[in-house]
C-alpha positions as CSV (number, residue, x, y, z in Angstrom):
1,M,0.7,-18.8,-9.2
2,I,-2.3,-16.7,-10.0
3,K,-3.9,-17.8,-6.7
4,N,-0.8,-16.7,-4.8
5,K,-0.8,-13.2,-6.5
6,F,-4.5,-12.9,-5.8
7,A,-4.1,-13.9,-2.1
8,E,-1.3,-11.3,-1.8
9,L,-3.5,-8.6,-3.3
10,I,-6.3,-9.2,-0.8
11,N,-5.0,-7.9,2.4
12,V,-6.1,-5.1,4.6
13,K,-3.7,-2.4,3.3
14,T,-4.7,-3.2,-0.3
15,L,-8.4,-3.1,0.4
16,V,-8.1,0.2,2.4
17,T,-6.1,1.7,-0.5
18,F,-8.7,0.7,-3.1
19,V,-11.6,1.8,-0.9
20,V,-10.1,5.2,0.0
21,T,-9.2,5.8,-3.7
22,G,-12.7,4.8,-4.8
23,V,-14.5,6.9,-2.2
24,F,-12.6,10.0,-2.9
25,A,-12.8,9.6,-6.6
26,A,-16.6,9.2,-6.3
27,L,-16.8,12.3,-4.1
28,A,-14.8,14.3,-6.7
29,L,-17.0,13.1,-9.6
30,R,-20.1,14.0,-7.7
31,G,-18.7,17.5,-6.9
32,T,-18.9,17.0,-3.2
33,I,-15.2,17.5,-2.7
34,A,-12.7,19.5,-4.7
35,P,-10.5,17.4,-7.1
36,D,-7.3,18.9,-5.8
37,V,-8.1,17.7,-2.2
38,V,-8.9,14.3,-3.6
39,M,-5.6,14.2,-5.5
40,T,-3.7,15.1,-2.3
41,I,-5.4,12.5,-0.1
42,V,-5.2,9.7,-2.7
43,T,-1.5,10.5,-3.4
44,M,-0.8,10.3,0.4
45,V,-2.6,7.0,0.7
46,I,-1.0,5.4,-2.3
47,S,2.4,6.7,-1.4
48,F,2.1,5.2,2.1
49,Y,0.9,1.9,0.6
50,F,3.7,1.6,-1.9
51,G,6.2,2.8,0.7
52,T,5.3,0.1,3.1
53,Q,5.4,-2.5,0.4
54,H,8.8,-1.3,-0.7
55,E,10.1,-1.4,2.9
56,K,8.6,-4.9,3.4
57,Q,10.4,-6.1,0.3
58,L,13.7,-4.6,1.3
59,T,13.4,-6.2,4.7
60,K,12.7,-9.6,3.1
61,E,15.7,-9.2,0.8
62,E,17.9,-8.3,3.7
63,N,16.8,-11.3,5.6
64,D,17.3,-13.6,2.6
65,T,20.9,-12.2,2.2
66,T,21.8,-12.7,5.9
67,G,20.2,-16.1,6.0
68,G,17.4,-14.9,8.2
69,Q,19.6,-14.2,11.2
70,E,19.0,-11.1,13.3
71,D,21.6,-8.9,14.7
72,A,22.6,-9.3,18.3
73,D,20.8,-6.0,19.1
74,G,17.5,-7.4,18.1
């Protein structure tokens, strides 16, 4: 079970989210970039990440409910 969770954690979107957050946090701590700019960028990246994860989960639940069959439209 732990292996499955770890495997799900390591995907491109997750790595990009962590890297972007880390880079902008480091820049803010060094004083290279204003903290309010960092907060805005990191909030956008994390919101996008969790938004896509939520949408993916909703789609999966929808497919489970319908038995995995798609509509006639596609």
